[in-house]
N, C-alpha and C positions, 0 to 999 in steps of 0.2 A: 947203324951197327948197334947191337945189343950192349947195354951196360952190364958188366959182370962183377958184382960185388964179391968181396971176400967173405962176408958173413951175412946171414939172413936170420931175422927173427921170424921163425916159421909161424908163430901165432899171429903175425901181421902180414902173412904171405898168402896169396891166392895161387893155387897150382892148377893148371889147365892141361888135360891129357887128351891127345888125339885118340881115336878108337881103332880104326882099321890099320893094321900093321904096327900098332904101338901097344895097345891093350891086347889085341889079337896077334898071333904070330904071322898071319898073312891077311891080306885085304879080303874081307868077306864079300864085298861087292864084286870084285874080280872073280872070286871063287864061284859065286852064284852065276855070273855070266859065262864063265868057262864051262860050268856043268849044264846050264839050262838054256843059254841063248844060242841063236843060229851061228854057224861058223862065220868068221869074219867080223864078229861084233867089235873087235878092237879098233877097227877103222872109224867107228862112230866117235870115239874119244880122241882121235888124232888132233883135232883142232884144240882141244883142251890141253893136251900135252905140249902143243906148239905155242900156246898162249893166245890163240885167236878166238877161243870160245870159253865162256865162263863155265864154272862147275855146275851151275843150276841148269843151263841148257844141256850140258853133257849128261847129267843125272837123269833128266827127263827123257832124253833119247834112249839111254840105256835101259831105263825102267820099262819103256814101251816094248823092248825086245824080250822081256821075261813073261812067263806065265804068272798070273796074279793069284795063283792057288796058295793061300796063306799057309796051310799045313806043309806043303812041299817046300816053300821058300824058307820057312822057319827051320825045317829039318835039315836042309842043305846048308844053311848058314851056321848051324850048330856044329857042322863038321870041322870048322876052323877052330883050333884050340886057342885058349887064352894064354897069354904070357903068365907063367907061374908066379911072377913077382907082383902081379896086379893087386891081389888082395893084401899081401904084406905091405905094399906101398901105401894103400889106402889106410890101413891100420897104423902105420908109422906116422902118416900125416895127421890123422885124427888124434893120436896121442899127443901131438905137439900143437893141436888146435889150429892147424892150417885149414883154409878153405880148399875144397877139392871139387872140380867140375870137369866133366868130360865134354869135349866139343868135337862133334863129328859132322862131316859133310858127306856122309854116305846115305844109304837107303834108310837107316835109322832104327829099324825094328829090332835087329839083334843088339845094337847098343842099348836100346831101351830095356830089353830083357836083362842084360848083364848089369846095368846100373841099378835097376830095381832090386835085383838080388842082393846087392851090397849097400844099397841106400845112398848112392852117389848122385848128385845133381847132373843133369844132362841137357845139353843144347844140341839138337840135331834136326834133320828132316823127318817128316812123319808120313806114314802110309795110311790112307783111308781105305781099309780093306773092303768096305761095302761098295765103294765106287771104283776101286782098283787104281787109285790116283796117288801120286807122290806130291806132298805139299811141303812148303818152305816157311814155317812159322818163325824161323830165326834168321831169315834174310834181312839184310840191312840196306834198304834202298837209298839211304842217305849217305852210304859209304861212297867214296870216290869211284870205286870200281863197280859196286852194285850188281855184281854178276855171280856171286857165290850163293850156294843153297843155304848154308849156315855161315854167317860171318864170324870168323874166329878172332877178328880184331876187336869187335864191339865189347865182349865181356872183359877183355884185357884193359881196354880204355876205361870201362866202368870201375874195375878194381883199382886202377891207378887214381881215378878221381876220388875214390874213398881213402886214398893215402896208403894203399897196400902195395907191397912188393909183389912182383908177378914172376911166375915160372911157367914155361911152356915145354911140353914133351911131345915130340912128333917125329914122323919119318918120311913124309911125302910132300909132293908139290902143293897140295891143298893147305899145307901148314906154313908156306913161305911168308905170307902176309903177317900172320901172327908172330912169326919168328922175328920180324923187324921191331916189334913192340915190347917183347918180354925182357924183363931185367936179367933173367937167367934162362938160357935155352939149352935143353938136352936134345940132341939130334942124332939120327942115324940114317942110313940108306940114302934115298934121293934127296932128302932134306939136308943131310950133311954135305952131300956133293954140291948142292946149290949154295949152301953157306960158304963152302970153300971157294966157289966161283965168284961170288959177289962180295966176299970179305965180311961176313957176319960172324961174330964170336959165338962159339957154342961149346958145350961139353959133350963129347961123344959117348954113346951108350950102345950096347948090343941087346940088352934086356932090362926090364924094369928093376931088377935087383941092383943094377949099376946106378940107377937113379936114386934108389934108397941110400946107397953108399955115398953118392955125390952130395945129396941133400944133407946127409948126416955130417959130412965134413963142413958144410956151409952153415948148418943150423946153430942158432944161439940158444 
C-alpha cells in the first residue's frame, strides 16, 4: 500500500507521469489500432488484460498488426488531444524544482514528440522506423516480472535510492506495479478501480489540473 504523506518538499520530489490516457485524453495506441489494424485486434491483448501475458509480448503482437508507414502513424496518433493541464503541470513542477519524467509502455513515438516539445525526460519503447521494429530499451529483465516493455518501477526505485519522495500519476493497468511503490499516487479510470479492489491508497483525479491542485496542497 502506498504511503500518503501530508506534506511534500517538491524540490526533493520526483514526479512520474504515464502518457497514454494520462497526458493524452485517450490511449494513442488503442486509437491507432482502432483506426488502422484489422477488425478483431482487441483479442490480441486479451491475455494482457487477464494477466497471463506481459505488456512487452502484447505490444509486439499489436505492433505487427499495424502498417509501419511513419507519416501515417504519426498523423493518426496526433489525432488524440493532450490533456490541457499537461503543460501547466510541467511548469508548476519546474517552478518548484521537482524532477519530472514521463514513463510510457506504449509504442513510444508520440510520447517522444510531446516530451521533446516541452523538454521533459521520457522512458518509453522505441520504434526503429528503418526496420519497422518496436524495441524495448527500458525493459528491466532483473525485475521479478521482467515482462513489461518499459519498467515503471525501476525509475521510482532509483529516485527513492537517491532519497527523493516519489509521485506517480496514471490511469491504466500498465501503471499498477508503479502504483505499489509511489509515496503519493494520483489515479483515475482502470488504475483507480484496481486500487479500490486491492486496497492501495490514491488521490483521484479526472484531469491534470486536479493533479496541480493536489500537489499544491501537498507542496512545501
